[in-house]
C-alpha positions as CSV (number, residue, x, y, z in Angstrom):
1,M,8.3,53.9,135.5
2,P,6.4,50.9,134.1
3,V,8.5,48.2,135.9
4,P,9.7,49.0,139.4
5,S,12.9,47.0,139.1
6,L,13.9,48.5,135.8
7,H,17.0,50.5,136.1
8,L,17.6,53.1,133.4
9,E,20.9,54.4,132.4
10,Q,21.7,58.1,132.3
11,N,19.9,59.9,129.5
12,E,17.7,56.8,128.8
13,R,14.0,57.0,128.9
14,V,11.1,54.6,128.2
15,L,9.5,55.2,124.9
16,L,7.0,52.3,124.7
17,V,5.7,49.5,126.8
18,L,4.2,46.6,124.8
19,R,1.9,43.9,126.2
20,R,-0.1,41.4,124.4
21,H,-3.3,42.6,122.8
22,W,-6.5,42.4,125.0
23,F,-8.0,39.9,122.5
24,V,-5.4,37.3,123.6
25,L,-6.6,37.6,127.2
26,L,-10.2,37.4,126.1
27,R,-9.4,34.3,123.9
28,E,-7.7,32.5,126.8
29,S,-10.4,33.5,129.3
30,M,-13.1,32.0,127.0
31,V,-11.6,28.6,127.7
32,V,-11.9,29.1,131.4
33,L,-15.5,30.4,131.0
34,F,-16.3,27.3,128.9
35,M,-14.9,25.0,131.5
36,I,-16.9,26.8,134.3
37,F,-20.1,26.4,132.1
38,L,-19.3,22.7,131.6
39,G,-18.9,22.3,135.4
40,I,-22.2,24.0,136.0
41,M,-23.9,21.7,133.5
42,L,-22.4,18.6,135.1
43,F,-23.6,19.8,138.5
44,S,-27.1,20.5,137.3
45,V,-27.6,16.8,136.2
46,K,-26.8,15.4,139.7
47,R,-30.4,14.5,140.3
48,I,-30.0,11.6,137.9
49,W,-27.6,9.9,140.3
50,Y,-30.0,10.2,143.3
51,G,-31.7,6.9,142.3
52,I,-28.3,5.1,142.3
53,I,-26.4,6.7,145.2
54,D,-27.6,7.8,148.5
55,P,-28.4,11.6,148.2
56,V,-26.7,12.6,151.5
57,I,-23.4,10.9,150.5
58,F,-23.6,12.0,146.9
59,D,-24.3,15.7,147.8
60,S,-21.2,15.7,150.1
61,I,-19.0,14.3,147.4
62,V,-20.4,16.7,144.8
63,A,-19.9,19.7,147.1
64,F,-16.3,18.7,147.6
65,L,-15.6,18.1,143.9
66,L,-17.4,21.3,142.9
67,S,-15.3,23.3,145.4
68,L,-12.1,21.6,144.1
69,Y,-13.2,22.4,140.5
70,A,-13.9,26.0,141.4
71,L,-10.5,26.4,143.0
72,L,-8.8,24.9,140.0
73,M,-10.7,27.3,137.6
74,L,-9.7,30.2,139.8
75,A,-6.1,29.2,139.8
76,L,-6.2,28.8,136.0
77,A,-7.7,32.2,135.6
78,F,-5.1,33.7,137.9
79,A,-2.3,32.0,135.9
80,I,-3.7,33.4,132.7
81,W,-3.9,36.9,134.1
82,I,-0.4,36.8,135.6
83,T,1.1,35.5,132.4
84,Y,-0.7,38.2,130.4
85,R,0.2,41.0,132.8
86,L,3.9,40.2,133.3
87,D,4.8,39.3,129.7
88,V,6.1,42.7,128.5
89,W,8.5,44.4,126.1
90,I,10.0,47.7,127.1
91,I,11.5,49.9,124.4
92,T,13.8,52.7,125.7
93,T,16.0,55.1,123.8
94,K,19.0,52.8,124.2
95,R,17.8,49.2,124.5
96,V,14.9,46.8,124.2
97,I,14.0,44.7,127.2
98,D,12.0,41.5,126.7
99,I,10.4,40.1,129.9
100,D,8.9,36.7,129.0
101,Q,6.7,35.3,131.7
102,R,6.4,31.6,130.9
103,G,4.5,30.5,134.0
104,L,3.8,31.5,137.6
105,F,7.5,31.0,138.6
106,N,9.4,31.0,135.3
107,R,10.5,34.3,133.9
108,E,13.2,35.1,131.3
109,V,14.5,38.6,130.9
110,S,16.6,39.5,127.8
111,E,17.8,42.8,126.5
112,F,19.7,44.1,123.5
113,L,20.9,47.5,122.4
114,V,18.9,49.2,119.7
115,A,22.1,50.0,117.9
116,N,22.5,46.3,117.2
117,I,19.2,45.9,115.4
118,Q,19.7,44.6,111.8
119,D,16.1,43.8,110.7
120,I,12.5,44.0,111.9
121,T,9.9,41.7,110.5
122,T,6.2,42.1,111.2
123,E,3.5,39.5,110.6
124,V,-0.3,39.7,110.8
125,P,-1.3,36.1,109.9
126,T,-5.0,36.0,110.6
127,M,-8.1,38.1,109.8
128,I,-8.8,38.6,113.5
129,M,-5.4,40.1,113.9
130,T,-6.0,42.4,111.0
131,L,-9.4,43.5,112.3
132,F,-8.1,44.3,115.8
133,D,-4.7,45.7,114.7
134,F,-2.2,43.3,116.3
135,G,0.4,40.9,115.2
136,N,3.9,39.4,115.7
137,M,7.2,41.2,115.4
138,T,10.6,39.6,114.9
139,I,13.8,41.6,115.6
140,Q,17.1,40.3,114.3
141,T,20.2,41.6,116.0
142,A,23.8,41.6,115.1
143,G,25.4,38.5,116.5
144,H,22.5,37.6,118.7
145,K,19.4,35.5,118.5
146,N,16.1,36.6,117.0
147,F,13.7,38.2,119.4
148,V,10.1,37.5,118.8
149,V,7.2,39.3,120.5
150,R,3.8,37.8,119.7
151,E,0.3,39.4,119.5
152,I,1.2,43.0,120.3
153,P,-1.1,45.9,119.4
154,H,-0.2,48.7,117.1
155,L,2.5,46.8,115.3
156,E,3.5,49.4,112.8
157,K,3.7,52.2,115.4
158,A,6.0,50.0,117.5
159,K,8.2,49.1,114.5
160,K,8.5,52.8,113.6
161,I,9.6,53.8,117.1
162,I,12.1,51.0,117.3
163,L,13.6,51.8,113.8
164,E,13.9,55.5,114.7
165,C,15.7,54.7,117.9
166,S,18.0,52.2,116.0
167,R,18.8,54.8,113.3
168,G,19.5,57.4,116.0
169,A,21.8,55.1,118.0
170,Q,23.8,54.0,114.9
171,T,24.6,57.6,113.9
């Protein structure tokens, strides 16, 4: 079972679990790596300040600020990983469950029956998404809001599975 708290109905089974593409995690991690590199570069030019400020006091301040900066970068990397890992779509034979992790302590869980699916739209807006085979999917349901899942891998495969389940549930 992909999610321990997921309760399946009788004769319901999980067909597909979708998370964002690994490229999304890489893209967001590059920001953290750039900020770490920037911190290292700022730390390496501390000798310039030795002529202005007493080195003993300055080194203590720099050590504290560098520790604080490292802690913030670690917390940012942790938040990126948690958001990536816990933001998931689960497609079962009877329903689609959208678990949207919006921050460390903010989660929205929505679900709808596959029998209510009216339309599925896929979008691959960039060249990178085309090369790495991922994109966005919008599912329109009868009487409900549109459900959007962004940057998922194997878009057409997921669409095919959802449409097959929807057709099977409607008959």
